[in-house]
Backbone bond lengths (Angstrom), bond angles and torsions (degrees), N, CA, C in turn:
res aa  C-N    CA-C-N  psi(-1)  N-CA   C-N-CA  omega(-1)  CA-C   N-CA-C  phi
1 M - - - 1.442 - - 1.526 111.66 -
2 N 1.300 118.15 -14.53 1.456 120.28 -179.20 1.519 112.66 -64.91
3 N 1.342 117.49 -24.93 1.457 120.62 -178.42 1.523 113.25 -91.25
4 L 1.328 117.37 -6.95 1.460 120.21 -179.47 1.526 110.54 -81.29
5 P 1.321 117.43 143.19 1.466 119.71 175.38 1.535 110.28 -65.09
6 R 1.303 115.54 149.38 1.474 122.20 -178.84 1.523 111.05 -54.08
7 R 1.311 115.97 -41.31 1.464 121.82 -178.50 1.523 111.13 -60.64
8 T 1.332 117.37 -42.50 1.462 121.83 179.12 1.521 110.78 -65.41
9 V 1.318 117.34 -42.32 1.458 121.84 179.01 1.530 110.16 -62.42
10 L 1.326 117.21 -42.95 1.467 120.44 179.52 1.527 111.44 -64.29
11 K 1.320 117.56 -40.00 1.467 120.12 177.89 1.523 110.57 -65.37
12 M 1.339 116.93 -40.24 1.459 120.55 177.98 1.525 110.78 -63.81
13 L 1.319 116.63 -40.97 1.455 121.57 178.42 1.532 110.88 -63.76
14 A 1.317 117.12 -44.33 1.467 121.13 178.77 1.525 110.64 -61.09
15 T 1.334 117.38 -41.05 1.459 121.48 178.91 1.522 110.97 -64.90
16 A 1.326 116.47 -41.46 1.467 120.81 179.35 1.518 111.50 -65.19
17 I 1.322 116.72 -41.17 1.464 120.50 178.84 1.522 109.76 -66.12
18 A 1.339 116.47 -42.21 1.466 120.07 179.03 1.524 110.23 -61.09
19 A 1.322 117.33 -41.67 1.465 120.73 178.03 1.523 110.39 -64.69
20 G 1.322 117.17 -35.78 1.465 121.28 177.38 1.512 111.54 -64.95
21 F 1.340 117.85 -41.42 1.463 121.29 176.80 1.520 110.21 -61.58
22 A 1.330 116.40 -43.31 1.461 120.06 -179.26 1.530 110.09 -64.10
23 G 1.326 116.62 -34.14 1.458 121.52 -179.06 1.520 113.48 -69.82
24 V 1.325 118.53 -21.03 1.465 120.29 179.75 1.523 111.44 -103.72
25 G 1.329 116.97 16.57 1.449 119.77 171.82 1.514 115.82 94.97
26 I 1.319 119.05 7.95 1.455 120.53 176.17 1.519 107.19 -93.25
27 S 1.310 116.92 123.41 1.458 120.22 -175.36 1.520 111.18 -71.54
28 A 1.307 115.90 163.19 1.461 120.89 -179.38 1.520 111.79 -62.49
29 T 1.341 117.69 -30.62 1.462 118.81 179.88 1.517 112.02 -73.63
30 Q 1.322 117.60 -18.04 1.458 120.72 178.12 1.521 112.15 -96.62
31 N 1.296 117.46 -9.69 1.453 121.57 -174.59 1.524 110.58 -74.63
32 V 1.316 116.69 120.31 1.459 121.61 -176.71 1.527 110.82 -60.96
33 L 1.326 117.95 -41.32 1.461 119.63 -178.57 1.519 111.37 -65.04
34 V 1.302 117.00 -42.71 1.461 119.80 178.52 1.519 109.66 -65.41
35 A 1.330 116.69 -41.99 1.468 119.93 -179.46 1.514 111.35 -63.49
36 A 1.310 117.13 -36.68 1.457 120.46 -175.64 1.520 112.74 -81.06
37 T 1.340 118.19 -22.99 1.453 118.80 -176.18 1.516 113.26 -111.12
38 G 1.322 117.86 -10.18 1.452 121.02 -177.84 1.508 112.14 -80.25
39 A 1.318 114.06 172.31 1.457 119.42 178.23 1.524 109.28 -74.65
40 G 1.293 115.85 142.74 1.449 120.80 177.69 1.512 109.64 -156.09
41 F 1.304 116.36 154.84 1.454 122.31 -179.72 1.521 110.79 55.16
42 G 1.337 116.47 37.00 1.451 121.76 173.70 1.513 115.76 91.25
43 K 1.333 119.23 -14.38 1.468 121.08 177.73 1.519 109.13 -161.29
44 R 1.319 116.59 -174.06 1.465 120.42 179.97 1.522 110.68 -63.90
45 F 1.320 115.67 147.46 1.458 120.02 175.34 1.522 109.22 -67.00
46 S 1.317 116.51 141.66 1.456 122.29 173.16 1.521 107.68 -163.59
47 Y 1.316 114.88 165.87 1.458 119.96 177.03 1.525 110.19 -57.86
48 S 1.332 116.73 -44.51 1.467 120.34 -177.06 1.528 112.24 -66.65
49 T 1.338 117.55 -32.31 1.467 120.78 176.64 1.518 110.11 -58.54
50 F 1.330 116.67 -49.11 1.455 120.48 -177.40 1.529 112.32 -76.82
51 A 1.332 117.30 -30.75 1.466 119.65 177.88 1.528 110.45 -60.14
52 S 1.321 116.50 -34.65 1.467 120.05 179.07 1.528 111.92 -72.57
53 M 1.338 118.44 -12.84 1.466 122.14 179.81 1.529 112.46 -107.18
54 M 1.326 117.51 11.07 1.463 121.44 -179.15 1.527 110.96 -55.91
55 G 1.320 116.80 131.67 1.453 122.69 178.55 1.517 114.67 84.34
56 E 1.326 117.50 -6.00 1.458 120.41 -177.63 1.526 111.88 -83.41
57 T 1.326 115.30 161.56 1.457 122.53 -177.50 1.522 110.99 -94.36
58 F 1.321 115.98 139.40 1.455 124.61 177.38 1.524 107.83 -125.11
59 T 1.320 116.06 164.66 1.451 121.16 175.04 1.525 108.47 -120.66
60 L 1.309 116.39 125.86 1.458 123.39 177.78 1.521 107.39 -95.56
61 V 1.332 117.64 120.92 1.459 121.87 179.18 1.519 108.27 -95.20
62 M 1.321 115.88 120.62 1.459 121.57 -179.75 1.526 108.32 -113.88
63 V 1.320 115.78 132.14 1.456 121.30 -179.43 1.521 108.10 -117.29
64 E 1.314 115.94 123.28 1.462 122.46 174.81 1.515 107.65 -114.44
65 P 1.326 118.45 164.86 1.467 119.24 -176.73 1.531 114.57 -53.99
66 Q 1.305 118.71 -36.02 1.457 121.00 -175.99 1.524 114.13 -100.92
67 R 1.341 117.95 -12.81 1.459 118.57 -175.65 1.525 111.21 -158.95
68 K 1.331 113.91 166.22 1.456 122.07 176.02 1.524 106.81 -128.53
69 Y 1.319 117.28 129.74 1.457 118.48 179.16 1.519 110.58 -140.60
70 R 1.318 115.15 165.88 1.462 122.26 -174.76 1.521 109.65 -119.94
71 V 1.332 114.73 143.84 1.460 121.63 178.60 1.517 107.65 -127.53
72 R 1.321 116.97 130.76 1.470 120.97 176.51 1.520 109.27 -78.50
73 M 1.337 115.59 144.04 1.455 120.58 175.69 1.520 108.77 -148.36
74 Q 1.323 114.78 155.92 1.463 120.83 -177.29 1.526 109.10 -121.51
75 L 1.333 116.25 136.99 1.462 121.41 174.73 1.523 107.71 -76.06
76 V 1.345 116.88 109.52 1.462 120.55 -173.13 1.531 113.72 -107.85
77 E 1.336 117.12 -14.47 1.466 118.54 -176.98 1.524 110.07 -157.26
78 I 1.333 115.09 141.72 1.462 122.19 173.67 1.520 106.52 -128.99
79 N 1.325 116.68 122.10 1.463 121.44 -178.82 1.516 110.21 -113.44
80 S 1.312 116.35 120.72 1.452 121.79 176.59 1.520 108.84 -82.57
81 V 1.318 116.40 123.48 1.462 121.15 176.42 1.530 108.99 -94.34
82 F 1.336 115.78 -50.31 1.456 121.29 179.27 1.520 107.97 -159.70
83 L 1.310 117.34 123.24 1.455 121.76 177.83 1.514 109.09 -123.39
84 S 1.326 115.94 131.40 1.461 121.69 176.91 1.526 107.12 -149.53
85 P 1.329 117.83 171.37 1.465 118.97 177.45 1.531 113.10 -62.20
86 E 1.328 117.93 -20.13 1.459 121.20 -177.03 1.524 114.35 -107.01
87 N 1.341 117.83 -10.25 1.456 119.42 -173.09 1.524 110.45 -153.55
88 D 1.333 116.06 133.54 1.465 122.44 172.05 1.521 108.06 -115.27
89 Q 1.329 116.68 116.22 1.463 121.49 173.09 1.517 107.03 -119.37
90 F 1.340 115.15 118.95 1.458 119.91 -179.24 1.514 108.48 -158.79
91 N 1.330 115.89 168.34 1.456 119.39 173.68 1.515 110.18 -136.52
92 L 1.315 114.23 154.16 1.457 122.74 179.95 1.516 108.41 -114.43
93 V 1.315 117.00 139.89 1.459 122.00 176.01 1.524 107.37 -116.60
94 F 1.335 115.13 125.29 1.455 122.31 178.74 1.520 109.50 -113.02
95 K 1.325 116.39 141.01 1.461 121.31 172.06 1.519 107.21 -103.16
96 L 1.334 115.79 123.03 1.453 121.45 -178.05 1.518 110.54 -90.22
97 A 1.332 116.38 141.01 1.453 121.23 -179.83 1.526 111.67 -73.38
98 N 1.319 117.37 -27.25 1.454 121.92 -177.38 1.528 109.70 -96.24
99 S 1.314 117.48 118.93 1.467 120.74 -176.57 1.524 112.91 -75.70
100 I 1.318 118.50 -12.21 1.469 121.17 -178.88 1.524 111.01 -84.21
101 T 1.314 117.71 -30.48 1.459 122.45 -174.69 1.522 111.80 -72.43
102 K 1.314 117.06 128.14 1.471 123.28 174.28 1.528 107.98 -128.01
103 P 1.332 117.75 83.26 1.463 118.91 -176.03 1.523 112.21 -67.42
104 D 1.306 116.01 141.99 1.462 122.86 173.85 1.519 106.71 -153.76
105 G 1.320 116.51 96.32 1.450 121.47 -177.79 1.516 110.50 146.96
106 V 1.330 115.55 -168.46 1.456 121.48 -179.62 1.522 108.54 -89.79
107 Y 1.338 115.80 126.72 1.458 121.80 -178.60 1.516 110.02 -131.13
108 R 1.317 115.55 152.67 1.456 122.18 173.49 1.520 107.36 -79.74
109 V 1.329 116.66 125.81 1.460 122.36 179.73 1.530 107.35 -117.98
110 L 1.325 115.14 126.38 1.465 121.58 -176.50 1.519 111.05 -110.11
111 H 1.326 116.05 143.11 1.455 122.57 173.51 1.527 106.76 -123.37
112 A 1.317 117.43 138.63 1.466 122.00 -172.54 1.525 113.58 -57.33
113 T 1.325 118.56 -39.34 1.463 120.37 -175.97 1.524 114.31 -113.47
114 R 1.325 118.10 -16.33 1.466 120.20 -174.31 1.520 114.46 -106.38
115 G 1.318 117.98 0.90 1.452 119.70 176.63 1.523 112.75 97.43
116 S 1.341 115.54 -146.41 1.459 119.65 -175.09 1.520 110.99 -144.25
117 A 1.335 114.53 165.73 1.461 121.46 177.57 1.520 108.08 -159.03
118 N 1.310 116.11 161.64 1.456 121.89 173.29 1.524 108.19 -95.14
119 L 1.338 116.43 128.15 1.464 121.30 179.07 1.519 109.88 -127.11
120 F 1.332 116.45 143.77 1.452 121.79 173.25 1.528 107.25 -87.60
121 L 1.331 116.61 115.61 1.462 122.59 -176.44 1.527 110.06 -114.55
122 Q 1.343 115.29 142.43 1.463 121.48 176.92 1.517 109.22 -129.69
123 P 1.348 117.66 143.08 1.471 119.79 176.65 1.521 110.30 -66.21
124 M 1.336 116.55 153.15 1.468 121.02 -176.63 1.524 114.19 -103.96
125 G 1.291 120.18 9.43 1.454 120.09 177.37 1.510 112.68 96.56
126 N 1.312 115.73 175.19 1.460 121.07 -172.88 1.523 114.12 -101.85
127 E 1.335 119.32 -0.93 1.459 120.06 -177.66 1.524 113.08 -76.23
128 L 1.317 117.06 -14.50 1.463 121.03 178.46 1.525 110.06 -88.34
129 D 1.323 116.24 148.79 1.455 121.18 176.40 1.521 108.63 -78.77
130 G 1.305 117.78 106.08 1.461 122.30 -177.90 1.509 110.78 116.40
131 N 1.311 115.51 -170.70 1.453 122.61 -177.65 1.528 108.58 -115.11
132 Y 1.330 117.08 112.29 1.458 122.46 -175.82 1.523 110.18 -122.22
133 C 1.331 115.05 150.92 1.463 120.51 171.61 1.524 107.99 -137.03
134 I 1.318 115.11 161.85 1.461 121.55 -175.33 1.521 109.97 -127.78
135 A 1.327 116.14 145.66 1.466 123.35 173.79 1.528 106.58 -124.21
136 N 1.326 117.05 119.93 1.466 122.83 -179.27 1.518 109.84 -98.92
137 F 1.335 116.38 138.90 1.453 122.50 179.45 1.521 110.17 -127.23
138 N 1.322 116.33 135.92 1.454 124.07 171.80 1.522 105.45 -137.37
139 L 1.327 116.78 92.46 1.463 122.51 -169.21 1.513 112.68 -112.10
140 L 1.321 115.94 132.46 1.458 120.18 170.40 1.520 107.53 -82.21
141 T 1.331 116.91 128.87 1.468 119.48 -177.26 1.501 111.73 -107.27
């Protein structure tokens, strides 16, 4: 492994971890690594993919044991952490229409014209006016 490029080793590690999740009963649609590296919204995830959707409305599908419901949310901010030809690090901030919902986990996110994807969303705390969540990305390109 000493002769392999770092990028190749990281991809192999991600694949091994994803296979491990599948082996313990977590489906591929729930797997954070698959959700973060798979195709979504019509093509591969990237900073530019989401930058073109800034300000647009999405639907967050939430499934509870007794019911399934949808919450509207808007992409309000995109923060670039580090962008290079080999790596995209950025985060997305969504404002949720429902003040009761505090997502924390992998959720199905739908866009009216670009399709859907699974995203890992975390609540952003109570200091902001409204209900916000964040999705962090660290992608090998």
